[in-house]
N, C-alpha and C positions, 0 to 999 in steps of 0.2 A: 292862174292859168295852169292847167295840168300839163306836165311834161310826159311825153311818150317815150317809153324805153324801146331802144332799137334792138335788132336781132342779136348782135354780138354781146352786148352787156347782159342780155337776158340769158344767154347760154352760159355765161360765166357765173351768174348767180345760181343757176341750176347745178353746176359742178362743184360749187363751194362746199355743200354738206358732205359730198363723197370724199373730197380731198382731206377734210378735217377728220373724218373717220379713219381714213388710211394712215394719216400721220399719227393718230393716237394708238392704233394697233401696232405700228412699227416701233414706237417708243417703248411699248410694254414687252415686246419679244426680243429685245436686244440681248445677245449672249454675253455673259460675264464670266471671268476666270474663277475657278474654285478657290476658296480661301485656303491658305497654307495650313498643313497639318502640324500639330504640336510635335516637336522633336523629342526623342527619348534619351538624348545625351544630357546628363545632369549638368547643371550650371557649375561654375568653378567652386562655389561654396558647398556643392553636394557631391564632390568626387570621392570622398571617403565613405564608401558604402558600408553598412554594418555587416559583420561576419555572419555566415549562415549557421553558426552554432555558438553556444555559450561557452565561455572560458571554463576550463575544468576546475573543480574544487571538490574536495572530499577526502576520505580516508582509504580509498581502495587503491587500485594500481596507479602507478605514476602516469602522468600524461605523456603522449608521444613527444619525442624529441623534435626540436625545431630544425636540427641538422639532418638532412636526408642522407641515408646510407648509400655510398656509391655502389654501382652495379659490380658484382664480382662473378667470375666464371663459376659454373656449377662444380661441385666437388667430384673427384674421380669415384668410380664405382667401388674401388678398393684402393687403399694407399699402397704406393710402390715401396716394397721392402727389399733391401739389399740390391739396389740397382747395379747393373754390370758396368765394368770399366773397359777402356779401350785396349790396354796393354796387359798381357798375361805372361808371366815367367813361371815355367812348370819344371819341377824336378821330382823324380820318383825312384823308388826302389822296387824291384820285382824279382820274382822267380822265373827263370827262363827254361822252358822245356824244349829240347831240340827235336826237330823233325828230320829223321834220317832215312835214306833209301839205299837200295842196292847199288853197288858199283858195277863195273864192267864184268866182274867175276861173280861176286856174291856180296852179302851184307854183313860179313863177320865184323867189320869195323864198327858197326852200330852198337855192338855189345860193349864197346869200351867207353861209351858216353852216356851220362845220366843228367838229370836236371841240375842246373846251376843257378847262379844269382847274377844280377847286374843292375845297371842304372839306366835311366833314360831321361832326357831333358827336351824342352821345347820352348821356343819364343814365338808368341802368337800376337797378331794384331787383330782385334775384334772389329771388323768392319761395321757390323750392326749387332743388335742384341742376339741374333740367331746365326751368325756366321763369322768365322775367323780364318785367317791364313797365316802361315809362318813356316818355320824350319824346325825339324825334329831329328834327334839322334838317339841311338841306343848302343850300349857297350856291355858285353856280358862274357862270362866264362861258364863252361860246362864242366861238371864234375865227372870223375871216373868212379867205377864201382868200389875201388879200394881207397878213395880219397874223400875228403869232406866237401860240403856244398860250396864252399868259397875257394876251393883249390884251383879251379880252372884246368885240371889235369886232362880233362876229356876233350878240350877244344874251346872254341869261343866264337863270338859273332860281333861284327861291327856294321852299323847301318846308319845312313844319313840320307835325309830327303826333305822334300817339300810337303807340308801337311795342310789339309783343309778340314775344318771342323764345322759341324752343324749342331746347334744347341736347340733345346726344346722349351726353354723358359727364359723370359727376359727379366724376371724379378722373383723374389721369394728365397726361401732358405735352401732349396735344392736346385742344382744346375746339371741336369743330365745332358749327355752329348754322344755323338758318334764321330769317327774321324777316318780319313783315308790319307796315307802317306805313300808317295812315289819317290824312289831314290835308288841308291846303289850301295853295295857293301860286300863283305867277305865273310864266309863261314869256314871255320877251320876244324877238322876232325883229327885228333891225335891218336895214333896207334900205340899199343904197348911197347913196341920196339923204338919209340921216340920219333918215328916217321910222322909227317903231317900231310894231310891231303886237304887242300883249300879249294873252295869254289867261290869265284867272284862273278858278279852279275848285277842285273837290275832286279830290284825287289819292290814288292808292294805290301803294305801293312794296313790292315783294317783293325779298328779298335773302338772302344766305347767305355764309358764310365759314368759315374754320378758323383758330383762334388757337393759337399755340405758347405754352405756359405757361413763361415764362422764370424766374419766381420766384413766390412766394406773393402778390405784389402787382403783377405786371407780365405782360401778354400782348401778343403782336404777331402779325399774320397778314394774309393777303390777303382781300379781300372783293369781291363783285360784286352788282349790283342792277339793277332795272328799274322805272321809275316811269311812270305813265300818268295823264293828266288827263281829267276830265269837266268841260268848261267851263260856267260860268254867265254869263260876260260876256267880250266881246272889245272892244278899243279900238284906235284908231289915233291915234298921237301924232306931232306935228311940233314939235320944240322942247319947250316946256313946255305947249303946248296939246294936249289930248286930247279925242276925242269917241268915243262908243260907236258902233261899227259893225262888221259882220263883216269878218274879215281877207280881203283880196282876193287877195293873191298868195302865200299860204302861211301856215300857222300851226304853231307848235310844239305837239306832242301829249304830250311827255314826254321822258325821257332815260334812258340806261343809264350805269352807272358801273363802273369797274374800278380798284381802289385798294388801299391798305394802311392798316390801322388799328392804333392803339396804345391799349391798354386798361389803366387802373389799377384795381385792385380793393381794396376797403376793407371794414371791418366784421367781423362774426363769421364764423367758418368754418361752412359748412353741413354 
């Protein structure tokens, strides 16, 4: 006896092929993770990689040293020769040429004085290679026409002050400079009758020179200077007795020098 298939089972049989096809398609299109790539880190047994060059062998130049040379500062453009030092002690001998002017009457007293000789000295602290400050002094005698250069018969000069120097070289064999000294002093003019006329006041002295650096502690060189007085008092003396009065027959106004200086240098190198 044949069985008759009802409506619902028949619909299920019709949908079965479609479900089977859908299940097969979805199983083929399932996404999968990419396989891991090979690492470039060598295994523990491959950590010692071969050198990128062959070991040196041959008869030519020696191979480079394994010890790296430390970095050094670049060399100076020129080596420093005879570097300057901080403390300078200066002593010099010079010829002193008097500067004489008219007194209240005339200048006949200037005929009694001629160039003489003297010494000067200075103690300087060199702040830097190009500048120094310190103290300076000069002591001289002036000759008379009938006396020798060292006699001091025509008068004399005393001068002390504060000096500043400017240098033009910080190394090398030559050390040129200019200087300015401000201080006080006395100029004395001796007359043939043994009378003396003195001028005291404030003085200014400009000078210059060039030293040859013989060694790290010694310099020597020529120097020249000119000093001028601004008087605050004048006196006339006879023997030991002096009285304040204007010079009548001439007054010394200053002096010029031409000499040789010896300088000792000490202290730290600049």
